[in-house]
Every structure is written in structure tokens, then in C-alpha cells.
N, CA, C and O atoms as a CHARMM CRD file, in Angstrom:
* protein
*
  288
    1    1 MET  N    118.65400  53.86500 122.55500 PROA 1      0.00000
    2    1 MET  CA   117.22800  54.05400 122.41400 PROA 1      0.00000
    3    1 MET  C    116.86200  54.21900 120.94100 PROA 1      0.00000
    4    1 MET  O    117.44400  55.06700 120.26500 PROA 1      0.00000
    5    2 PRO  N    115.92500  53.44200 120.43100 PROA 2      0.00000
    6    2 PRO  CA   115.61100  53.51200 119.00400 PROA 2      0.00000
    7    2 PRO  C    114.77500  54.72300 118.58600 PROA 2      0.00000
    8    2 PRO  O    114.70000  55.01900 117.39300 PROA 2      0.00000
    9    3 ILE  N    114.15000  55.42600 119.52100 PROA 3      0.00000
   10    3 ILE  CA   113.36200  56.61300 119.18200 PROA 3      0.00000
   11    3 ILE  C    114.20600  57.85200 119.44900 PROA 3      0.00000
   12    3 ILE  O    114.72500  58.04100 120.54900 PROA 3      0.00000
   13    4 LYS  N    114.33400  58.68500 118.43400 PROA 4      0.00000
   14    4 LYS  CA   115.12300  59.91800 118.53500 PROA 4      0.00000
   15    4 LYS  C    114.18900  61.11600 118.53600 PROA 4      0.00000
   16    4 LYS  O    113.20000  61.14400 117.80300 PROA 4      0.00000
   17    5 TYR  N    114.50700  62.10800 119.36300 PROA 5      0.00000
   18    5 TYR  CA   113.67500  63.30300 119.50300 PROA 5      0.00000
   19    5 TYR  C    114.34100  64.54200 118.91200 PROA 5      0.00000
   20    5 TYR  O    113.93200  65.66000 119.22400 PROA 5      0.00000
   21    6 ASP  N    115.34000  64.37400 118.08300 PROA 6      0.00000
   22    6 ASP  CA   116.04800  65.51700 117.49400 PROA 6      0.00000
   23    6 ASP  C    115.10400  66.42300 116.71100 PROA 6      0.00000
   24    6 ASP  O    115.20400  67.64800 116.78100 PROA 6      0.00000
   25    7 LYS  N    114.18300  65.80900 115.96200 PROA 7      0.00000
   26    7 LYS  CA   113.23400  66.59200 115.17300 PROA 7      0.00000
   27    7 LYS  C    112.30600  67.39500 116.08100 PROA 7      0.00000
   28    7 LYS  O    111.96000  68.53400 115.76800 PROA 7      0.00000
   29    8 LEU  N    111.90600  66.80600 117.19800 PROA 8      0.00000
   30    8 LEU  CA   111.04900  67.49800 118.15800 PROA 8      0.00000
   31    8 LEU  C    111.75700  68.71300 118.74600 PROA 8      0.00000
   32    8 LEU  O    111.18900  69.80400 118.80100 PROA 8      0.00000
   33    9 ILE  N    112.97600  68.52200 119.17500 PROA 9      0.00000
   34    9 ILE  CA   113.73600  69.61600 119.78300 PROA 9      0.00000
   35    9 ILE  C    113.94300  70.74100 118.77300 PROA 9      0.00000
   36    9 ILE  O    113.83900  71.91600 119.12300 PROA 9      0.00000
   37   10 ALA  N    114.23400  70.38900 117.53000 PROA 10     0.00000
   38   10 ALA  CA   114.41100  71.41100 116.48700 PROA 10     0.00000
   39   10 ALA  C    113.10500  72.15200 116.22400 PROA 10     0.00000
   40   10 ALA  O    113.10800  73.37100 116.05000 PROA 10     0.00000
   41   11 LYS  N    111.98700  71.42200 116.19300 PROA 11     0.00000
   42   11 LYS  CA   110.68600  72.04500 115.93900 PROA 11     0.00000
   43   11 LYS  C    110.30300  72.97400 117.08900 PROA 11     0.00000
   44   11 LYS  O    109.72200  74.03600 116.86700 PROA 11     0.00000
   45   12 MET  N    110.62800  72.57400 118.30900 PROA 12     0.00000
   46   12 MET  CA   110.33900  73.41900 119.47400 PROA 12     0.00000
   47   12 MET  C    111.12900  74.72700 119.38200 PROA 12     0.00000
   48   12 MET  O    110.59000  75.80200 119.64500 PROA 12     0.00000
   49   13 LYS  N    112.38900  74.63200 119.01400 PROA 13     0.00000
   50   13 LYS  CA   113.20800  75.84200 118.84500 PROA 13     0.00000
   51   13 LYS  C    112.64100  76.72400 117.74600 PROA 13     0.00000
   52   13 LYS  O    112.57600  77.94500 117.88700 PROA 13     0.00000
   53   14 GLU  N    112.23400  76.10100 116.65800 PROA 14     0.00000
   54   14 GLU  CA   111.66500  76.82000 115.51700 PROA 14     0.00000
   55   14 GLU  C    110.41500  77.61800 115.92200 PROA 14     0.00000
   56   14 GLU  O    110.17300  78.71500 115.41800 PROA 14     0.00000
   57   15 HSD  N    109.63000  77.04400 116.84100 PROA 15     0.00000
   58   15 HSD  CA   108.39500  77.68600 117.30500 PROA 15     0.00000
   59   15 HSD  C    108.60600  78.53100 118.57000 PROA 15     0.00000
   60   15 HSD  O    107.64300  79.06200 119.12400 PROA 15     0.00000
   61   16 GLY  N    109.84700  78.65600 119.02300 PROA 16     0.00000
   62   16 GLY  CA   110.13300  79.45600 120.21500 PROA 16     0.00000
   63   16 GLY  C    109.60800  78.84100 121.49500 PROA 16     0.00000
   64   16 GLY  O    109.32700  79.55400 122.45800 PROA 16     0.00000
   65   17 LEU  N    109.47100  77.52400 121.51400 PROA 17     0.00000
   66   17 LEU  CA   108.96500  76.82100 122.69300 PROA 17     0.00000
   67   17 LEU  C    110.14400  76.46400 123.59500 PROA 17     0.00000
   68   17 LEU  O    110.85700  75.49300 123.34400 PROA 17     0.00000
   69   18 THR  N    110.33700  77.24600 124.63200 PROA 18     0.00000
   70   18 THR  CA   111.46500  77.07300 125.54600 PROA 18     0.00000
   71   18 THR  C    111.06300  76.22000 126.74600 PROA 18     0.00000
   72   18 THR  O    109.87900  75.97500 126.97600 PROA 18     0.00000
   73   19 SER  N    112.05400  75.77400 127.50400 PROA 19     0.00000
   74   19 SER  CA   111.76100  75.00300 128.71300 PROA 19     0.00000
   75   19 SER  C    110.98300  75.86200 129.71300 PROA 19     0.00000
   76   19 SER  O    110.16300  75.34600 130.47200 PROA 19     0.00000
   77   20 TYR  N    111.24200  77.16700 129.71100 PROA 20     0.00000
   78   20 TYR  CA   110.49400  78.07600 130.59500 PROA 20     0.00000
   79   20 TYR  C    109.01200  78.09100 130.20700 PROA 20     0.00000
   80   20 TYR  O    108.14200  77.99700 131.07300 PROA 20     0.00000
   81   21 ARG  N    108.72700  78.20900 128.91400 PROA 21     0.00000
   82   21 ARG  CA   107.32900  78.24800 128.46600 PROA 21     0.00000
   83   21 ARG  C    106.64600  76.90300 128.70600 PROA 21     0.00000
   84   21 ARG  O    105.46900  76.85800 129.06600 PROA 21     0.00000
   85   22 ILE  N    107.37900  75.81400 128.50900 PROA 22     0.00000
   86   22 ILE  CA   106.82200  74.48000 128.75400 PROA 22     0.00000
   87   22 ILE  C    106.33800  74.38700 130.20100 PROA 22     0.00000
   88   22 ILE  O    105.25200  73.87800 130.47600 PROA 22     0.00000
   89   23 LYS  N    107.16300  74.88600 131.11700 PROA 23     0.00000
   90   23 LYS  CA   106.81600  74.83900 132.53700 PROA 23     0.00000
   91   23 LYS  C    105.70100  75.84000 132.85500 PROA 23     0.00000
   92   23 LYS  O    104.72900  75.48800 133.52400 PROA 23     0.00000
   93   24 LYS  N    105.83300  77.07000 132.38500 PROA 24     0.00000
   94   24 LYS  CA   104.87500  78.13400 132.67800 PROA 24     0.00000
   95   24 LYS  C    103.47900  77.78700 132.15800 PROA 24     0.00000
   96   24 LYS  O    102.49100  77.95400 132.87400 PROA 24     0.00000
   97   25 ASP  N    103.39500  77.31100 130.92900 PROA 25     0.00000
   98   25 ASP  CA   102.10900  76.99400 130.30700 PROA 25     0.00000
   99   25 ASP  C    101.63600  75.57200 130.59000 PROA 25     0.00000
  100   25 ASP  O    100.58100  75.16000 130.10700 PROA 25     0.00000
  101   26 LYS  N    102.41300  74.82000 131.37000 PROA 26     0.00000
  102   26 LYS  CA   102.07400  73.43400 131.75100 PROA 26     0.00000
  103   26 LYS  C    101.77000  72.57300 130.52800 PROA 26     0.00000
  104   26 LYS  O    100.79400  71.82300 130.50000 PROA 26     0.00000
  105   27 ILE  N    102.62900  72.70100 129.51900 PROA 27     0.00000
  106   27 ILE  CA   102.45800  71.92400 128.29200 PROA 27     0.00000
  107   27 ILE  C    102.79800  70.46500 128.54800 PROA 27     0.00000
  108   27 ILE  O    102.00800  69.57700 128.22800 PROA 27     0.00000
  109   28 ILE  N    103.95800  70.21300 129.11700 PROA 28     0.00000
  110   28 ILE  CA   104.35500  68.87600 129.57000 PROA 28     0.00000
  111   28 ILE  C    105.10200  69.05000 130.88600 PROA 28     0.00000
  112   28 ILE  O    105.57800  70.14400 131.19200 PROA 28     0.00000
  113   29 GLY  N    105.20400  67.99200 131.65600 PROA 29     0.00000
  114   29 GLY  CA   105.89700  68.04900 132.92700 PROA 29     0.00000
  115   29 GLY  C    107.40700  68.12200 132.76800 PROA 29     0.00000
  116   29 GLY  O    107.95800  67.74900 131.73300 PROA 29     0.00000
  117   30 GLN  N    108.05400  68.60300 133.79900 PROA 30     0.00000
  118   30 GLN  CA   109.51600  68.72500 133.78200 PROA 30     0.00000
  119   30 GLN  C    110.19100  67.36300 133.63300 PROA 30     0.00000
  120   30 GLN  O    111.21300  67.24500 132.95600 PROA 30     0.00000
  121   31 ALA  N    109.62100  66.33500 134.26300 PROA 31     0.00000
  122   31 ALA  CA   110.19900  64.99300 134.15200 PROA 31     0.00000
  123   31 ALA  C    110.12400  64.49100 132.70700 PROA 31     0.00000
  124   31 ALA  O    111.05600  63.85900 132.21000 PROA 31     0.00000
  125   32 THR  N    109.01200  64.77900 132.04900 PROA 32     0.00000
  126   32 THR  CA   108.85200  64.38300 130.64800 PROA 32     0.00000
  127   32 THR  C    109.82400  65.14200 129.76400 PROA 32     0.00000
  128   32 THR  O    110.41400  64.56100 128.85400 PROA 32     0.00000
  129   33 TRP  N    109.99900  66.43600 130.02000 PROA 33     0.00000
  130   33 TRP  CA   110.94900  67.24200 129.25400 PROA 33     0.00000
  131   33 TRP  C    112.35900  66.67900 129.40300 PROA 33     0.00000
  132   33 TRP  O    113.12000  66.62000 128.43800 PROA 33     0.00000
  133   34 LYS  N    112.69800  66.26600 130.62200 PROA 34     0.00000
  134   34 LYS  CA   114.02000  65.68300 130.87300 PROA 34     0.00000
  135   34 LYS  C    114.18400  64.37000 130.09500 PROA 34     0.00000
  136   34 LYS  O    115.24900  64.10600 129.53600 PROA 34     0.00000
  137   35 LYS  N    113.12900  63.55200 130.06200 PROA 35     0.00000
  138   35 LYS  CA   113.18100  62.29900 129.29800 PROA 35     0.00000
  139   35 LYS  C    113.43100  62.57200 127.81600 PROA 35     0.00000
  140   35 LYS  O    114.19900  61.86000 127.16800 PROA 35     0.00000
  141   36 ILE  N    112.78100  63.60200 127.28800 PROA 36     0.00000
  142   36 ILE  CA   112.96900  63.95600 125.88300 PROA 36     0.00000
  143   36 ILE  C    114.42800  64.34900 125.63900 PROA 36     0.00000
  144   36 ILE  O    115.04100  63.90300 124.66900 PROA 36     0.00000
  145   37 GLN  N    114.97200  65.17200 126.50800 PROA 37     0.00000
  146   37 GLN  CA   116.35600  65.61600 126.35600 PROA 37     0.00000
  147   37 GLN  C    117.34400  64.46700 126.45800 PROA 37     0.00000
  148   37 GLN  O    118.38600  64.47600 125.80200 PROA 37     0.00000
  149   38 GLU  N    117.01800  63.47500 127.28300 PROA 38     0.00000
  150   38 GLU  CA   117.92400  62.34200 127.50200 PROA 38     0.00000
  151   38 GLU  C    117.62000  61.15100 126.59600 PROA 38     0.00000
  152   38 GLU  O    118.31700  60.13800 126.65200 PROA 38     0.00000
  153   39 GLY  N    116.58600  61.26400 125.76100 PROA 39     0.00000
  154   39 GLY  CA   116.24600  60.17200 124.85100 PROA 39     0.00000
  155   39 GLY  C    115.47300  59.05300 125.50200 PROA 39     0.00000
  156   39 GLY  O    115.54000  57.91200 125.04500 PROA 39     0.00000
  157   40 GLY  N    114.73800  59.34900 126.56000 PROA 40     0.00000
  158   40 GLY  CA   113.95100  58.32800 127.25400 PROA 40     0.00000
  159   40 GLY  C    112.60000  58.10200 126.59900 PROA 40     0.00000
  160   40 GLY  O    112.30000  58.66700 125.54700 PROA 40     0.00000
  161   41 ASP  N    111.78900  57.26600 127.23800 PROA 41     0.00000
  162   41 ASP  CA   110.46200  56.94100 126.71100 PROA 41     0.00000
  163   41 ASP  C    109.43700  57.98200 127.15000 PROA 41     0.00000
  164   41 ASP  O    109.41000  58.39300 128.31000 PROA 41     0.00000
  165   42 ILE  N    108.59900  58.40200 126.21100 PROA 42     0.00000
  166   42 ILE  CA   107.46000  59.25400 126.53800 PROA 42     0.00000
  167   42 ILE  C    106.21400  58.59700 125.96600 PROA 42     0.00000
  168   42 ILE  O    106.30600  57.79700 125.03500 PROA 42     0.00000
  169   43 ASP  N    105.04300  58.93000 126.51800 PROA 43     0.00000
  170   43 ASP  CA   103.83200  58.25800 126.04900 PROA 43     0.00000
  171   43 ASP  C    103.14500  59.02200 124.92300 PROA 43     0.00000
  172   43 ASP  O    103.49800  60.16000 124.61100 PROA 43     0.00000
  173   44 THR  N    102.16200  58.37000 124.32600 PROA 44     0.00000
  174   44 THR  CA   101.47900  58.95100 123.17700 PROA 44     0.00000
  175   44 THR  C    100.65400  60.17600 123.55000 PROA 44     0.00000
  176   44 THR  O    100.42600  61.03600 122.69900 PROA 44     0.00000
  177   45 ARG  N    100.20100  60.28100 124.79100 PROA 45     0.00000
  178   45 ARG  CA    99.46800  61.48600 125.21000 PROA 45     0.00000
  179   45 ARG  C    100.37400  62.70800 125.12400 PROA 45     0.00000
  180   45 ARG  O     99.93600  63.78400 124.71600 PROA 45     0.00000
  181   46 THR  N    101.63000  62.54100 125.50800 PROA 46     0.00000
  182   46 THR  CA   102.60200  63.63000 125.42400 PROA 46     0.00000
  183   46 THR  C    102.85800  64.00400 123.97100 PROA 46     0.00000
  184   46 THR  O    102.90200  65.18500 123.62700 PROA 46     0.00000
  185   47 ILE  N    103.02400  63.00800 123.12700 PROA 47     0.00000
  186   47 ILE  CA   103.24500  63.26600 121.70100 PROA 47     0.00000
  187   47 ILE  C    102.03700  63.99300 121.11600 PROA 47     0.00000
  188   47 ILE  O    102.19800  64.93600 120.34100 PROA 47     0.00000
  189   48 ALA  N    100.82300  63.56100 121.48100 PROA 48     0.00000
  190   48 ALA  CA    99.61000  64.20800 120.98600 PROA 48     0.00000
  191   48 ALA  C     99.54400  65.66700 121.43300 PROA 48     0.00000
  192   48 ALA  O     99.17800  66.54400 120.65000 PROA 48     0.00000
  193   49 LYS  N     99.89600  65.92400 122.68300 PROA 49     0.00000
  194   49 LYS  CA    99.86700  67.29000 123.20900 PROA 49     0.00000
  195   49 LYS  C    100.87100  68.17600 122.47300 PROA 49     0.00000
  196   49 LYS  O    100.56800  69.32100 122.13600 PROA 49     0.00000
  197   50 LEU  N    102.05700  67.64300 122.22800 PROA 50     0.00000
  198   50 LEU  CA   103.08100  68.40100 121.51100 PROA 50     0.00000
  199   50 LEU  C    102.67600  68.63100 120.05600 PROA 50     0.00000
  200   50 LEU  O    102.95100  69.69300 119.49800 PROA 50     0.00000
  201   51 CYS  N    102.02700  67.64700 119.44000 PROA 51     0.00000
  202   51 CYS  CA   101.54800  67.81400 118.06500 PROA 51     0.00000
  203   51 CYS  C    100.52300  68.94100 117.99800 PROA 51     0.00000
  204   51 CYS  O    100.52000  69.72700 117.05000 PROA 51     0.00000
  205   52 LYS  N     99.65200  69.01800 119.00300 PROA 52     0.00000
  206   52 LYS  CA    98.64400  70.08000 119.02800 PROA 52     0.00000
  207   52 LYS  C     99.30800  71.45400 119.17100 PROA 52     0.00000
  208   52 LYS  O     98.97500  72.39100 118.44500 PROA 52     0.00000
  209   53 VAL  N    100.24300  71.56000 120.10600 PROA 53     0.00000
  210   53 VAL  CA   100.92200  72.82900 120.35700 PROA 53     0.00000
  211   53 VAL  C    101.74700  73.26300 119.14900 PROA 53     0.00000
  212   53 VAL  O    101.77500  74.44400 118.80300 PROA 53     0.00000
  213   54 LEU  N    102.41600  72.30700 118.50800 PROA 54     0.00000
  214   54 LEU  CA   103.30600  72.62300 117.39800 PROA 54     0.00000
  215   54 LEU  C    102.62700  72.50800 116.02500 PROA 54     0.00000
  216   54 LEU  O    103.25300  72.76500 114.99700 PROA 54     0.00000
  217   55 ASP  N    101.33600  72.11800 116.01400 PROA 55     0.00000
  218   55 ASP  CA   100.55400  71.98600 114.78900 PROA 55     0.00000
  219   55 ASP  C    101.27100  71.09900 113.77700 PROA 55     0.00000
  220   55 ASP  O    101.61500  71.53500 112.67800 PROA 55     0.00000
  221   56 CYS  N    101.49000  69.83700 114.17500 PROA 56     0.00000
  222   56 CYS  CA   102.21200  68.90500 113.30200 PROA 56     0.00000
  223   56 CYS  C    101.74600  67.47900 113.55400 PROA 56     0.00000
  224   56 CYS  O    100.83800  67.24700 114.35300 PROA 56     0.00000
  225   57 GLN  N    102.36000  66.54100 112.88100 PROA 57     0.00000
  226   57 GLN  CA   102.07500  65.11900 113.02100 PROA 57     0.00000
  227   57 GLN  C    103.20400  64.43900 113.79900 PROA 57     0.00000
  228   57 GLN  O    104.31600  64.96700 113.83800 PROA 57     0.00000
  229   58 PRO  N    102.94600  63.26800 114.42800 PROA 58     0.00000
  230   58 PRO  CA   103.98200  62.58300 115.20100 PROA 58     0.00000
  231   58 PRO  C    105.28300  62.34400 114.42300 PROA 58     0.00000
  232   58 PRO  O    106.37000  62.44400 114.99200 PROA 58     0.00000
  233   59 GLY  N    105.17800  62.03500 113.15400 PROA 59     0.00000
  234   59 GLY  CA   106.36800  61.79900 112.33400 PROA 59     0.00000
  235   59 GLY  C    107.24000  63.03800 112.17300 PROA 59     0.00000
  236   59 GLY  O    108.41600  62.94100 111.82200 PROA 59     0.00000
  237   60 ASP  N    106.65000  64.21000 112.43600 PROA 60     0.00000
  238   60 ASP  CA   107.40900  65.44800 112.38200 PROA 60     0.00000
  239   60 ASP  C    108.24800  65.64600 113.64100 PROA 60     0.00000
  240   60 ASP  O    109.12500  66.50900 113.68300 PROA 60     0.00000
  241   61 LEU  N    107.96900  64.83000 114.67800 PROA 61     0.00000
  242   61 LEU  CA   108.61300  65.00900 115.98100 PROA 61     0.00000
  243   61 LEU  C    109.58300  63.90200 116.36500 PROA 61     0.00000
  244   61 LEU  O    110.60000  64.14900 117.01200 PROA 61     0.00000
  245   62 ILE  N    109.26100  62.68800 115.96100 PROA 62     0.00000
  246   62 ILE  CA   110.07900  61.55100 116.39700 PROA 62     0.00000
  247   62 ILE  C    110.54100  60.73800 115.19600 PROA 62     0.00000
  248   62 ILE  O    109.94800  60.78200 114.11800 PROA 62     0.00000
  249   63 GLU  N    111.61200  60.00100 115.42000 PROA 63     0.00000
  250   63 GLU  CA   112.18200  59.17600 114.35800 PROA 63     0.00000
  251   63 GLU  C    112.66800  57.86400 114.95800 PROA 63     0.00000
  252   63 GLU  O    113.31600  57.85300 116.00400 PROA 63     0.00000
  253   64 TYR  N    112.35000  56.75600 114.28600 PROA 64     0.00000
  254   64 TYR  CA   112.84900  55.45000 114.69900 PROA 64     0.00000
  255   64 TYR  C    114.18200  55.19300 114.01300 PROA 64     0.00000
  256   64 TYR  O    114.30300  55.33400 112.79600 PROA 64     0.00000
  257   65 VAL  N    115.17300  54.81600 114.79900 PROA 65     0.00000
  258   65 VAL  CA   116.49200  54.48300 114.26600 PROA 65     0.00000
  259   65 VAL  C    116.86300  53.09500 114.78100 PROA 65     0.00000
  260   65 VAL  O    116.94300  52.87300 115.99000 PROA 65     0.00000
  261   66 ASP  N    117.08800  52.16600 113.85500 PROA 66     0.00000
  262   66 ASP  CA   117.45900  50.81300 114.23200 PROA 66     0.00000
  263   66 ASP  C    118.82300  50.84100 114.91600 PROA 66     0.00000
  264   66 ASP  O    119.81800  51.24800 114.31600 PROA 66     0.00000
  265   67 GLU  N    118.86200  50.40700 116.16800 PROA 67     0.00000
  266   67 GLU  CA   120.10400  50.46600 116.94500 PROA 67     0.00000
  267   67 GLU  C    121.18600  49.57400 116.35300 PROA 67     0.00000
  268   67 GLU  O    122.36900  49.90500 116.44500 PROA 67     0.00000
  269   68 GLN  N    120.80800  48.44700 115.74700 PROA 68     0.00000
  270   68 GLN  CA   121.78800  47.55600 115.14800 PROA 68     0.00000
  271   68 GLN  C    122.45500  48.20200 113.95000 PROA 68     0.00000
  272   68 GLN  O    123.67100  48.09900 113.78600 PROA 68     0.00000
  273   69 GLU  N    121.67700  48.86200 113.11500 PROA 69     0.00000
  274   69 GLU  CA   122.24100  49.54500 111.95500 PROA 69     0.00000
  275   69 GLU  C    123.10800  50.73000 112.37200 PROA 69     0.00000
  276   69 GLU  O    124.12300  51.02900 111.74200 PROA 69     0.00000
  277   70 GLU  N    122.68100  51.40400 113.45700 PROA 70     0.00000
  278   70 GLU  CA   123.41200  52.57300 113.93000 PROA 70     0.00000
  279   70 GLU  C    124.80600  52.20100 114.45500 PROA 70     0.00000
  280   70 GLU  O    125.74200  52.99500 114.34900 PROA 70     0.00000
  281   71 SER  N    124.94200  51.00000 115.01800 PROA 71     0.00000
  282   71 SER  CA   126.22600  50.60500 115.61900 PROA 71     0.00000
  283   71 SER  C    127.18900  49.99400 114.60500 PROA 71     0.00000
  284   71 SER  O    128.35200  49.75600 114.93300 PROA 71     0.00000
  285   72 THR  N    126.72500  49.73600 113.37100 PROA 72     0.00000
  286   72 THR  CA   127.62800  49.14500 112.37500 PROA 72     0.00000
  287   72 THR  C    128.32700  50.17500 111.54900 PROA 72     0.00000
  288   72 THR  O    129.11700  49.82900 110.67100 PROA 72     0.00000
């Protein structure tokens, strides 16, 4: 997958945003959280919601990595 969520996961930890709080406060759905953990696709509405909660820009959360360069 060319989109990496490592920065998002680190930012969530930095802000104390746990999977429990995500579920309790209905920030994003459990299926979406699982996709993030597994490197799946999420939509821009989810990214926008996370940017609002974490007070940041999309580039602070996700990173594009060329899969061809990564495998060489």
C-alpha cells in the first residue's frame, strides 16, 4: 500500500487518543480504525475528522511511499 499511516498513529499516541476514546467519542468507526492499523484505504472525510481532532494538516498524518522504490 503506497499510503502509510505511521505519522497518524504516532500523532494519536502523542495526543493520548486511544482506541477506547476513538470508540467512546465516536471519532471514527472501528472498521476504519482497523483499516488504519492494517494500512488499508480510508476516505478523505475520515482524514478531515482526524485533522480536526488532532489540530493538524493531512500531511501531518499520512505519507505516500512509492512501492517500487520501497522494494528496491
